[in-house]
C-alpha positions as CSV (number, residue, x, y, z in Angstrom):
1,M,21.5,125.8,220.9
2,F,18.3,125.4,218.9
3,S,15.9,128.1,219.9
4,G,13.1,130.3,218.5
5,F,10.3,132.8,219.2
6,T,6.8,132.8,217.8
7,S,4.0,135.4,218.5
8,K,0.4,134.9,217.4
9,E,-2.7,137.0,217.9
10,T,-5.3,135.4,220.2
11,S,-8.6,136.1,221.8
12,T,-7.6,134.5,225.1
13,K,-7.3,136.9,228.0
14,S,-5.7,134.5,230.4
15,L,-3.2,131.7,230.1
16,D,-5.4,129.5,232.4
17,E,-7.9,129.2,229.5
18,L,-5.2,127.3,227.5
19,N,-4.1,124.8,230.2
20,E,-5.3,121.8,228.2
21,F,-2.9,122.9,225.4
22,F,0.1,123.1,227.7
23,Y,0.3,119.4,228.7
24,F,2.9,118.6,226.1
25,L,5.3,121.4,227.1
26,G,6.5,119.5,230.2
27,V,6.6,120.4,233.9
28,L,5.6,123.8,235.0
29,E,8.6,125.5,236.6
30,S,7.3,129.0,237.3
31,E,4.2,131.1,236.6
32,N,2.6,134.4,237.1
33,N,-0.5,136.1,235.6
34,Y,1.0,136.6,232.2
35,Q,3.8,134.1,231.8
36,K,4.4,130.4,232.4
37,K,7.7,128.6,232.0
38,F,7.9,124.8,231.3
39,K,10.8,122.4,231.2
40,K,10.8,118.9,229.6
41,P,13.8,116.6,229.6
42,H,14.4,114.2,226.8
43,T,17.2,111.6,226.3
44,F,19.4,113.8,224.2
45,Y,18.2,117.3,224.9
46,N,16.2,119.5,227.3
47,Q,13.3,121.6,226.1
48,T,12.4,124.8,227.8
49,T,9.4,126.9,226.8
50,T,8.2,130.2,228.1
51,V,4.6,131.1,227.2
52,G,3.4,134.7,227.8
53,L,0.5,137.0,227.0
54,H,1.0,140.6,225.9
55,T,-1.7,143.2,225.3
56,N,-0.7,146.1,223.2
57,S,-2.0,149.7,223.2
58,E,-4.7,148.8,220.7
59,S,-6.1,146.1,223.2
60,K,-5.0,143.3,220.9
61,T,-3.6,140.3,222.8
62,R,-0.8,138.2,221.5
63,I,0.5,134.9,222.8
64,N,4.3,134.6,222.8
65,F,6.3,131.3,222.7
66,D,10.0,131.5,223.5
67,Y,11.5,128.0,223.2
68,S,14.8,126.3,223.3
69,F,16.0,122.8,222.5
70,S,19.4,122.4,224.1
71,P,21.5,119.2,223.8
72,N,22.4,117.7,227.1
73,F,25.6,116.3,228.5
74,L,25.1,112.9,226.9
75,S,24.7,114.5,223.5
76,W,27.9,116.4,223.8
77,I,29.8,113.3,225.0
78,L,28.5,111.2,222.1
79,G,29.2,114.1,219.6
80,I,32.8,114.5,220.7
81,C,33.7,110.9,221.3
82,F,32.4,109.7,217.9
83,F,33.4,112.7,215.9
84,P,32.5,113.3,213.0
85,F,29.6,110.9,213.0
86,G,28.7,111.7,216.6
87,L,27.6,115.1,215.5
88,L,24.6,113.5,213.8
89,I,23.1,113.3,217.4
90,F,22.3,117.0,217.1
91,I,19.9,116.3,214.3
92,I,17.4,115.0,216.9
93,P,16.8,118.3,218.8
94,N,16.9,120.3,215.6
95,K,14.2,118.0,214.1
96,D,12.0,118.2,217.2
97,K,12.4,122.0,217.2
98,D,11.1,122.1,213.6
99,E,8.2,119.9,214.5
100,F,7.4,122.1,217.5
101,E,7.4,125.3,215.3
102,L,5.1,123.6,212.8
103,M,2.7,122.6,215.6
104,I,2.7,126.1,217.1
105,N,2.2,127.8,213.8
106,T,-0.7,125.6,212.7
107,H,-2.6,125.7,216.1
108,E,-5.3,128.4,216.7
109,F,-5.3,130.0,220.1
């Protein structure tokens, strides 16, 4: 429901060099040489993040973050049962998505 994509230029040639940065992304679900997928459940939403490296034809490497903050079943139940005030529960994943975007955009890779 609340998702985004960010791409930044980096000098890193392997995602393994950034392992200490990935601790906050949650549990590693899958990985290969150029992509890692993380999932982190929260009380009112689930966060999924895919991190990938892409090298273009000019040999410049970019790190890509594809992220999603999706309200879970509990959020939908509260939102529907306590309508219209229950919809305020969706502010939580939206606020966390905004904080995540700020953190990604201010960090150097």
